[in-house]
LUMGUPA-914689 format. One record per residue (C-alpha): residue in one letter; y, z, x. Coordinates in steps of 0.5 Angstrom, whole numbers. Example, Ala and Ser with C-alpha at 12.3 -4.5 7.8 and 13.67 -1.06 7.14 Angstrom:
% residues 2
   gutor      py      pz      px
       A      -9      16      25
       S      -2      14      27
This chain:
% residues 537
   gutor      py      pz      px
       M     -22     123      10
       R     -24     116       9
       Y     -18     111      11
       D     -17     105      15
       P     -13     106      21
       L     -11      98      21
       Y      -8      98      14
       H      -1      99      14
       P       2      98       7
       Y       9     100       8
       P      14      99      13
       S      15     103      19
       R      20     105      24
       R      20     107      31
       S      26     110      34
       V      29     110      41
       V      26     116      45
       F      31     120      50
       A      30     124      56
       R      33     126      62
       K      27     129      67
       G      22     124      66
       M      19     118      62
       V      13     114      61
       A      12     108      57
       T       6     104      56
       S       1     101      51
       Q      -4     107      50
       P      -2     114      48
       L      -7     118      53
       A      -5     114      59
       A       2     115      58
       Q       1     123      57
       A      -3     122      64
       G       3     119      67
       L       8     125      64
       D       3     130      67
       M       4     128      74
       L      12     128      73
       K      11     135      71
       K       6     137      77
       G      12     135      81
       G      10     128      82
       N      15     122      82
       A      15     116      78
       I      11     112      83
       D       5     118      82
       A       6     117      74
       A       5     110      75
       I      -1     110      78
       A      -4     115      74
       T      -2     111      68
       A      -5     105      71
       A     -12     108      73
       C     -12     111      66
       L     -11     104      62
       T     -17     102      66
       V     -21     107      62
       V     -17     107      55
       E     -16     100      55
       P     -21      96      58
       T     -20      91      53
       S     -14      88      57
       N     -15      91      64
       G     -20      94      69
       I     -21      96      76
       G     -23      89      78
       G     -17      86      76
       D     -10      84      79
       A      -3      88      79
       F       4      87      81
       A      10      92      81
       L      17      93      82
       V      19     100      85
       W      27     102      85
       T      28     108      90
       K      34     110      94
       N      38     105      91
       K      33      99      93
       L      28      95      89
       H      21      93      92
       G      16      88      90
       L       9      89      91
       N       4      83      90
       A      -3      86      89
       S      -6      79      87
       G     -12      77      90
       P     -14      70      93
       A     -20      65      92
       P     -27      67      95
       Q     -28      63     102
       K     -34      60     100
       I     -31      57      93
       S     -28      50      93
       I     -27      44      87
       D     -33      41      91
       E     -38      47      91
       L     -36      48      83
       K     -38      40      82
       K     -44      41      86
       A     -46      47      81
       G     -45      42      75
       H     -38      44      73
       K     -33      39      70
       E     -27      44      70
       L     -26      51      72
       P     -30      56      68
       K     -27      62      64
       R     -33      66      64
       G     -38      68      69
       V     -38      69      77
       A     -34      63      78
       P     -27      65      76
       V     -27      71      80
       N     -22      72      85
       V     -21      78      90
       P     -19      84      86
       G     -12      87      87
       I     -12      93      83
       P     -15      99      88
       S     -10      96      93
       A      -4      97      89
       W      -6     104      87
       A      -7     106      95
       S      -1     102      97
       L       4     105      92
       S       1     112      94
       A       2     111     101
       K       9     108     101
       F      12     112      96
       G       8     117      92
       K       8     125      93
       L       2     127      90
       P      -5     126      93
       L      -9     120      90
       T     -15     125      88
       E     -10     129      84
       V      -6     122      81
       L     -13     119      79
       G     -16     126      76
       P     -14     124      69
       A     -17     117      69
       I     -23     120      72
       Q     -24     126      66
       Y     -23     121      61
       A     -28     116      64
       E     -33     122      65
       E     -32     126      58
       G     -30     120      54
       Y     -24     119      49
       P     -23     116      42
       V     -22     109      42
       S     -15     107      39
       P     -14     102      33
       I     -11      96      36
       I     -16      97      42
       G     -21      97      38
       R     -20      91      34
       L     -19      87      41
       W     -26      90      43
       D     -29      87      37
       D     -26      81      39
       G     -29      81      46
       F     -36      83      43
       S     -36      77      39
       T     -33      72      45
       F     -39      75      50
       K     -44      74      44
       A     -43      67      45
       E     -44      67      53
       K     -51      65      56
       G     -54      68      62
       E     -57      74      64
       E     -51      76      68
       F     -47      78      62
       R     -52      83      60
       H     -48      88      64
       W     -42      87      60
       F     -46      89      54
       D     -49      95      57
       L     -42      98      59
       F     -38      96      53
       A     -43      95      47
       P     -48     101      48
       G     -53     101      43
       G     -52      94      41
       R     -45      94      38
       P     -38      96      41
       P     -35     103      39
       A     -31     104      33
       I     -24     106      32
       G     -24     113      33
       E     -31     113      36
       V     -32     117      43
       W     -33     112      49
       R     -35     114      56
       S     -37     111      62
       P     -39     116      68
       G     -40     110      73
       H     -33     108      72
       A     -31     116      74
       A     -35     115      80
       T     -32     109      82
       L     -25     112      81
       K     -27     118      85
       S     -29     114      91
       I     -23     110      91
       A     -19     116      90
       E     -22     120      96
       T     -22     114     101
       K     -15     111      99
       A     -19     105      96
       E     -23     103     103
       S     -29     104      99
       F     -28      98      95
       Y     -26      93     100
       R     -29      96     106
       G     -35     101     104
       E     -40     102      99
       L     -37      99      93
       A     -36      93      97
       E     -43      93      99
       E     -45      93      91
       I     -40      88      89
       D     -43      83      95
       Q     -50      84      92
       F     -48      83      85
       F     -45      76      87
       K     -51      74      91
       K     -56      76      86
       Y     -52      71      81
       K     -50      66      86
       G     -43      68      86
       Y     -38      66      91
       L     -34      73      92
       T     -37      77      99
       K     -36      83     102
       E     -32      79     108
       D     -27      77     102
       L     -26      84     100
       A     -25      87     107
       A     -20      81     109
       F     -15      83     103
       N      -9      88     103
       A      -4      88      98
       E       3      85     100
       W      10      88     100
       V      15      82      98
       D      22      81      96
       P      24      81      89
       I      28      75      86
       K      33      75      82
       I      39      71      78
       N      45      74      75
       Y      46      74      68
       R      53      75      65
       G      54      81      70
       Y      47      84      70
       D      42      82      76
       V      35      80      73
       W      29      81      78
       E      22      79      78
       I      16      78      83
       P      16      71      87
       P      11      66      86
       S       5      66      85
       G       7      69      79
       H      11      66      74
       G      17      71      73
       L      21      65      76
       V      20      61      69
       A      24      67      66
       L      29      66      71
       M      30      59      71
       A      30      59      63
       L      36      65      63
       N      39      61      68
       I      40      55      64
       L      42      59      58
       K      47      63      61
       G      51      56      61
       F      52      57      53
       D      56      62      50
       F      53      66      45
       S      58      71      44
       D      61      68      37
       R      54      67      35
       E      49      71      31
       K      42      72      34
       E      39      70      28
       S      41      63      28
       A      37      57      28
       E      42      54      34
       T      40      61      38
       Y      33      60      37
       H      33      52      39
       K      37      53      45
       Q      32      59      47
       I      26      55      46
       E      28      49      49
       A      30      53      55
       I      23      56      56
       K      20      49      55
       L      24      46      61
       A      23      52      65
       F      15      52      64
       A      15      45      65
       D      18      46      72
       G      14      52      73
       R       7      49      72
       A       9      43      76
       F      12      47      82
       I       9      55      82
       A       3      56      87
       D       1      60      92
       P       8      61      96
       R       4      58     102
       K       3      52      99
       M       9      51      95
       K      13      44      96
       V      20      46      93
       R      24      53      95
       V      25      58      90
       E      32      58      92
       D      33      51      89
       L      29      52      83
       L      34      58      81
       S      40      54      84
       D      46      53      79
       S      46      45      80
       F      39      45      78
       A      40      49      72
       E      46      45      70
       D      41      39      71
       R      36      42      66
       R      41      44      61
       R      44      37      60
       L      37      35      57
       I      38      40      51
       G      41      37      45
       K      40      38      37
       E      33      35      37
       A      26      38      40
       L      24      36      47
       V      17      34      49
       P      16      37      56
       A       9      36      59
       P       6      43      62
       G      -1      45      62
       R      -4      48      55
       P      -3      56      55
       D      -9      61      54
       S     -10      67      51
       S      -8      74      55
       G     -11      81      57
       T      -6      85      61
       V      -3      92      60
       Y       4      94      62
       L       8     100      64
       A      15     103      66
       T      16     110      69
       A      22     114      71
       D      24     121      74
       S      30     125      75
       E      30     123      82
       G      33     116      80
       N      26     113      82
       M      24     107      77
       V      17     103      76
       S      16      97      73
       Y       8      96      73
       I       3      91      70
       Q      -4      90      71
       S      -9      85      68
       N     -16      83      68
       Y     -14      76      64
       M     -16      74      57
       G     -18      80      55
       F     -24      83      58
       G     -24      78      64
       S     -30      74      67
       G     -35      78      63
       M     -38      80      70
       V     -39      88      70
       V     -42      91      77
       P     -48      95      74
       G     -47     103      74
       T     -40     102      77
       G     -35     101      71
       I     -32      95      75
       S     -30      90      70
       L     -28      84      74
       H     -22      79      72
       N     -22      71      72
       R     -16      69      75
       G     -19      63      78
       H     -19      60      72
       N     -11      59      73
       F     -13      54      78
       S     -12      47      77
       F     -19      43      78
       D     -14      37      80
       P     -14      36      88
       A      -8      33      88
       H      -4      39      84
       V       0      44      88
       N      -4      49      84
       C     -11      46      86
       L     -17      51      87
       E     -18      52      95
       P     -21      58      99
       G     -17      63     100
       K     -11      61      96
       K      -8      65      90
       P      -7      62      84
       Y      -1      61      79
       H      -1      68      76
       T       2      70      69
       I       3      77      70
       I      10      79      71
       P      14      86      71
       G      21      85      70
       F      27      90      72
       L      35      90      70
       S      40      92      75
       K      48      92      74
       D      53      93      80
       N      47      95      85
       E      45     101      80
       A      39     101      76
       V      39     100      69
       G      31     100      69
       P      24      97      68
       F      22      92      62
       G      16      88      61
       V      12      84      56
       M       5      83      57
       G       1      77      55
       A      -1      71      59
       F       4      65      58
       I       8      69      53
       Q      11      74      58
       P      17      69      61
       Q      18      68      54
       G      18      75      52
       H      22      77      58
       L      28      72      56
       M      28      75      49
       V      28      82      51
       V      34      80      56
       M      38      76      51
       N      37      82      46
       T      40      87      50
       I      45      83      54
       D      48      78      49
       F      46      81      42
       N      47      89      44
       L      41      91      41
       N      38      98      43
       P      31      98      47
       Q      27      99      41
       A      30      94      37
       A      30      89      43
       L      22      90      43
       D      22      90      35
       A      25      83      34
       P      21      78      31
       R      18      73      37
       F      17      66      38
       Q      12      63      42
       W      12      56      45
       T       5      53      46
       E       6      46      48
       G       9      39      46
       K      14      41      40
       T       9      47      37
       V      12      54      37
       E       8      59      34
       I      12      65      30
       E      11      72      28
       P      10      73      20
       L      17      77      20
       F      20      71      23
       P      26      69      18
       E      24      63      13
       Y      31      60      13
       I      31      59      21
       A      24      57      21
       E      26      51      16
       A      32      49      20
       L      28      49      26
       N      23      44      23
       A      29      40      21
       R      31      39      29
       G      24      37      30
       H      20      43      32
       A      13      44      29
       L      13      51      27
       K       6      55      26
       R       7      62      23
       A       2      67      25
       G      -3      71      21
       V      -1      79      20
       G      -4      83      26
       A      -3      77      31
       T      -4      80      38
       S      -1      74      42
       F       6      75      42
       G       6      80      47
       R       6      88      48
       G      12      91      51
       Q      16      97      54
       I      23      99      56
       I      26     104      60
       W      34     104      61
       R      38     109      65
       D      45     110      63
       K      51     113      68
       D      49     120      66
       G      42     120      68
       V      40     119      61
       L      33     115      60
       A      32     111      53
       G      25     109      52
       A      22     104      47
       T      15     101      46
       E      13      97      40
       P       9      97      34
       R       5      91      37
       T       1      96      41
       D      -2     103      40
       G       3     105      45
       T       8     111      46
       V      14     114      50
       A      12     120      53
       A      18     124      55
       W      20     130      59
């Protein structure tokens, strides 16, 4: 048969998925099924989340890898726990060191933007604190896919092509290891073609058997250290040995009776909460979702929240303002007063492109997980440790090169971070996990999902399917192809500069939701912007 897996001439519809015993929602079907397998083996939602996340490093390498960062929100025994598994800058790097090396800004690719990776520590920490199954069993499906291979799915195949084009333009012998792993034979794998990574499988086995010790204080740490010495990088085995994921207290606001939860800084979940705090002062009960006034207020609120986030969010040890002050009702009221009939021009930094995966899990015991991990900007730094399958992130690019900025690059400091898991609860009971991956679209996606659910009573699938906007800078707002034209015209009349994206644009995020009702019934959704699925039991 000859067909184009990316050609969709007719509209399609996904339905909400219902189940009771367990559910996994993520952006790649094989990874979702791996998580469900853990539930069927007697594991819990935490085991399922780890299995899914590990699988995603294999079956969706375009967005994440073993060498990336992760965050999680875990609901268990009627309490929400937060995990920050983002790594700091190496001790040997600084703005002065980069300037001596000839850099005038923070590089996007190469050895310079690589911070300490946090993903292996996230898996080990989650497993040790909440898991039921041994890590060797939980990482089994990922190891199998890496060893035996799997057919590349459609959207991931397209993103793989994009990554290949990106790295073809990069100079430097260090990038050849990316091509050895991800473009064997001199080209990226085609959609439906089987790709495998035996080195990736061996690394996953080592992480599973040592509970990630080999990655931070063992043989894998030595290989990473030697790689960076060879290419005059900054990351060392001492940086790796000093790292552990941190358990943190999630932050929240109450939005119309629901608690909306995010991870605290240095992640920018705070931006979503600040925007919702502004918007809860407006009444949307008598207003249709599809109205220019609704979108105008949403856009203006997210602009103001980003302006504050880019000015204040950094490593929490370096922040000069308190999260409590940024989430206060008085601060929200001050910002709300700035919203009028015309578009504002705040002054945040320019958003960049993304490279992230999100997943949600739930089990019959009441456990639920909102989990996100990323290499950033697709394949990240382009640095691959030869023979290991370790593709390293480039989170250091999010530091400021201005020494006076709160988020400036410093040794041992964590950067402003874009990946954010979300969670919803009501009256101290879990409603469930949600997330929309995609760098600077993420707080905007969280805002839209929460409002679609609470203000406009959309089911989880419709809440994800709804056309999205994406504010980028100044008065510029990108909109999806199906965004209503009459609303776009009305927003342009208010001073917004709308740009309609082309068909198949991947910059508007890819989300998942699982809600639980009072009878324990799970309702899950994933969206057509990704290859995702909801695996249910």
